[in-house]
One Martini backbone bead per residue (centre of mass of N, CA, C, O) as a GRO file, in nm:
protein
  183
    1MET     BB    1  20.364  -0.664  12.349
    2LEU     BB    2  20.480  -0.975  12.428
    3SER     BB    3  20.795  -0.994  12.384
    4PRO     BB    4  20.898  -0.925  12.680
    5PHE     BB    5  20.777  -1.229  12.780
    6GLU     BB    6  20.967  -1.386  12.614
    7LYS     BB    7  21.100  -1.721  12.679
    8THR     BB    8  21.334  -1.942  12.712
    9TRP     BB    9  21.297  -2.309  12.725
   10LYS     BB   10  21.425  -2.592  12.910
   11GLY     BB   11  21.312  -2.932  12.996
   12ILE     BB   12  21.084  -3.096  13.225
   13GLY     BB   13  20.811  -3.318  13.176
   14PHE     BB   14  20.479  -3.463  13.210
   15ARG     BB   15  20.313  -3.772  13.090
   16HIS     BB   16  20.002  -3.932  13.024
   17ILE     BB   17  19.903  -4.263  12.913
   18PRO     BB   18  19.756  -4.520  12.791
   19VAL     BB   19  19.691  -4.856  12.846
   20LYS     BB   20  19.648  -5.111  12.661
   21ALA     BB   21  19.461  -5.397  12.677
   22ASP     BB   22  19.683  -5.561  12.483
   23GLY     BB   23  19.980  -5.422  12.576
   24MET     BB   24  20.030  -5.206  12.394
   25LYS     BB   25  20.244  -4.958  12.312
   26LEU     BB   26  20.259  -4.619  12.341
   27ASP     BB   27  20.347  -4.323  12.214
   28PRO     BB   28  20.437  -4.028  12.386
   29LEU     BB   29  20.471  -3.875  12.077
   30ASN     BB   30  20.180  -3.906  12.018
   31PHE     BB   31  19.938  -3.661  11.890
   32LYS     BB   32  19.642  -3.777  11.881
   33TYR     BB   33  19.548  -3.641  12.182
   34CYS     BB   34  19.612  -3.316  12.073
   35TYR     BB   35  19.300  -3.235  11.967
   36GLY     BB   36  19.153  -3.045  12.143
   37ASN     BB   37  18.921  -2.972  12.386
   38HIS     BB   38  19.047  -2.789  12.612
   39ARG     BB   39  19.115  -2.546  12.819
   40TRP     BB   40  19.368  -2.426  12.609
   41SER     BB   41  19.193  -2.567  12.367
   42ALA     BB   42  19.046  -2.601  12.080
   43ALA     BB   43  18.917  -2.714  11.827
   44LYS     BB   44  19.175  -2.787  11.602
   45GLN     BB   45  19.411  -2.787  11.820
   46TRP     BB   46  19.749  -2.846  11.853
   47THR     BB   47  19.808  -2.980  12.188
   48PHE     BB   48  20.068  -3.002  12.437
   49TYR     BB   49  20.079  -3.154  12.755
   50LEU     BB   50  20.258  -3.056  13.056
   51ALA     BB   51  20.396  -3.140  13.367
   52GLU     BB   52  20.593  -3.070  13.637
   53GLY     BB   53  20.447  -3.322  13.792
   54VAL     BB   54  20.304  -3.596  13.928
   55ASP     BB   55  20.111  -3.446  14.118
   56ILE     BB   56  19.965  -3.300  13.887
   57LEU     BB   57  19.862  -3.543  13.731
   58THR     BB   58  19.687  -3.656  13.956
   59VAL     BB   59  19.497  -3.415  13.997
   60GLU     BB   60  19.409  -3.372  13.700
   61TRP     BB   61  19.291  -3.650  13.650
   62GLY     BB   62  19.086  -3.652  13.876
   63ARG     BB   63  18.935  -3.395  13.788
   64HIS     BB   64  18.863  -3.493  13.501
   65GLN     BB   65  18.696  -3.739  13.590
   66ALA     BB   66  18.489  -3.579  13.762
   67GLU     BB   67  18.391  -3.386  13.519
   68SER     BB   68  18.367  -3.622  13.263
   69ARG     BB   69  18.263  -3.856  13.452
   70SER     BB   70  18.129  -4.105  13.575
   71PRO     BB   71  18.192  -4.293  13.843
   72LYS     BB   72  18.194  -4.558  13.693
   73LEU     BB   73  18.388  -4.478  13.460
   74ALA     BB   74  18.622  -4.384  13.639
   75MET     BB   75  18.679  -4.674  13.765
   76ASN     BB   76  18.741  -4.774  13.441
   77ALA     BB   77  18.992  -4.651  13.382
   78ASN     BB   78  19.269  -4.641  13.243
   79LYS     BB   79  19.564  -4.717  13.245
   80ARG     BB   80  19.873  -4.541  13.323
   81GLU     BB   81  20.151  -4.377  13.185
   82VAL     BB   82  20.460  -4.225  13.285
   83PHE     BB   83  20.638  -3.955  13.133
   84GLU     BB   84  20.942  -3.828  13.061
   85ILE     BB   85  20.994  -3.500  12.912
   86ARG     BB   86  21.216  -3.363  12.697
   87VAL     BB   87  21.277  -3.015  12.627
   88ALA     BB   88  21.353  -2.815  12.403
   89LYS     BB   89  21.403  -2.520  12.291
   90ILE     BB   90  21.158  -2.270  12.378
   91LEU     BB   91  20.898  -2.036  12.344
   92THR     BB   92  20.765  -1.842  12.619
   93ILE     BB   93  20.474  -1.784  12.830
   94ASP     BB   94  20.362  -1.656  13.156
   95LEU     BB   95  20.037  -1.683  13.305
   96ARG     BB   96  20.146  -1.629  13.614
   97ASP     BB   97  20.219  -1.347  13.538
   98ALA     BB   98  20.110  -1.040  13.624
   99ASN     BB   99  20.220  -0.873  13.381
  100VAL     BB  100  20.087  -1.034  13.165
  101LEU     BB  101  19.794  -1.004  13.261
  102LYS     BB  102  19.789  -0.698  13.243
  103THR     BB  103  19.844  -0.677  12.938
  104LEU     BB  104  19.583  -0.859  12.869
  105GLY     BB  105  19.350  -0.774  13.093
  106GLY     BB  106  19.345  -0.957  13.326
  107LYS     BB  107  19.104  -1.088  13.561
  108GLY     BB  108  19.111  -1.302  13.841
  109ALA     BB  109  19.372  -1.431  13.878
  110PRO     BB  110  19.345  -1.772  13.839
  111ASN     BB  111  19.025  -1.825  13.862
  112CYS     BB  112  18.934  -1.746  13.569
  113PHE     BB  113  19.040  -2.037  13.449
  114LEU     BB  114  18.787  -2.206  13.510
  115ASP     BB  115  18.716  -2.074  13.251
  116LYS     BB  116  18.754  -2.198  12.945
  117GLY     BB  117  18.703  -1.948  12.772
  118LYS     BB  118  18.921  -1.771  12.903
  119ALA     BB  119  19.160  -1.956  12.857
  120ARG     BB  120  19.137  -1.970  12.547
  121LYS     BB  121  19.156  -1.671  12.485
  122GLU     BB  122  19.449  -1.633  12.589
  123ALA     BB  123  19.581  -1.852  12.422
  124ASP     BB  124  19.498  -1.747  12.142
  125PHE     BB  125  19.636  -1.478  12.155
  126ILE     BB  126  19.920  -1.591  12.183
  127ARG     BB  127  19.919  -1.777  11.937
  128LEU     BB  128  19.860  -1.524  11.727
  129HIS     BB  129  20.043  -1.263  11.887
  130SER     BB  130  20.305  -1.451  11.893
  131ASP     BB  131  20.612  -1.651  11.921
  132ALA     BB  132  20.503  -1.840  12.101
  133GLN     BB  133  20.500  -2.205  12.170
  134ALA     BB  134  20.424  -2.148  12.480
  135ILE     BB  135  20.254  -2.201  12.802
  136PHE     BB  136  20.233  -2.108  13.120
  137VAL     BB  137  20.014  -2.256  13.364
  138PRO     BB  138  19.794  -2.294  13.585
  139VAL     BB  139  19.684  -2.515  13.823
  140ILE     BB  140  19.369  -2.600  13.888
  141GLY     BB  141  19.435  -2.801  14.140
  142PHE     BB  142  19.656  -2.538  14.235
  143LEU     BB  143  19.564  -2.226  14.288
  144ASP     BB  144  19.732  -2.192  14.568
  145HIS     BB  145  19.991  -2.270  14.358
  146ILE     BB  146  20.136  -2.062  14.131
  147ASP     BB  147  20.417  -2.215  14.090
  148LYS     BB  148  20.268  -2.413  13.944
  149TRP     BB  149  20.270  -2.623  13.631
  150ASN     BB  150  20.171  -2.598  13.296
  151LEU     BB  151  20.242  -2.702  12.959
  152VAL     BB  152  20.142  -2.530  12.658
  153ILE     BB  153  20.175  -2.666  12.334
  154PHE     BB  154  20.213  -2.535  12.005
  155LEU     BB  155  20.261  -2.743  11.751
  156GLU     BB  156  20.242  -2.555  11.490
  157LYS     BB  157  20.510  -2.387  11.605
  158LEU     BB  158  20.729  -2.645  11.544
  159GLY     BB  159  20.656  -2.746  11.278
  160SER     BB  160  20.658  -3.045  11.085
  161ASP     BB  161  20.846  -3.176  11.346
  162PRO     BB  162  20.781  -3.182  11.678
  163THR     BB  163  20.947  -3.430  11.789
  164LYS     BB  164  21.236  -3.279  11.793
  165PHE     BB  165  21.159  -3.137  12.088
  166PHE     BB  166  21.149  -3.444  12.198
  167LYS     BB  167  21.218  -3.667  12.488
  168ALA     BB  168  21.161  -3.998  12.593
  169LYS     BB  169  21.122  -4.190  12.855
  170GLU     BB  170  21.067  -4.434  13.019
  171PRO     BB  171  20.856  -4.538  13.226
  172ARG     BB  172  20.816  -4.446  13.573
  173PHE     BB  173  20.501  -4.484  13.595
  174PHE     BB  174  20.191  -4.600  13.729
  175THR     BB  175  19.860  -4.634  13.713
  176SER     BB  176  19.563  -4.666  13.829
  177THR     BB  177  19.256  -4.715  13.853
  178GLY     BB  178  19.071  -4.462  13.852
  179ASN     BB  179  19.083  -4.237  14.151
  180GLN     BB  180  19.371  -4.334  14.299
  181GLY     BB  181  19.606  -4.265  14.126
  182LEU     BB  182  19.941  -4.256  14.156
  183HIS     BB  183  20.217  -4.529  14.184
   0.00000   0.00000   0.00000
């Protein structure tokens, strides 16, 4: 049912990670923080998120802080480093594609994905009933720009060593604290 929509993709995405208070560098390919309870993945699902660009990271980080943190905690958020991540060839499905949504029976996209339950339901269906290793999804902070994307990668579908699918460059940007965005 979904195989006609599966496409191989390789390219570049961006990820931000915290800068530790002691100055120790974290590995951008450490999947420690990729364990579920996000919009497109439930608890106990290993999922790696990449953004199309730094503008998307900025908007999504700010939105996440506003939704998940008190204003005082958001202002004390860790500094972040932004990494460019090169992705080897993976099999994807694009949830921004109207034909994919029609096949899945989705209605009201992309706004329906504001509901985390709906987003997870669609991601889970693809995760379980296709060979796709990742899905392109609309950016919640840019629903009026359906061409923008986040890439949601199902780590368990990449084999025993998912790191072989990624190569990270040295950090390109640093974030400021709080909700001031990327600089």
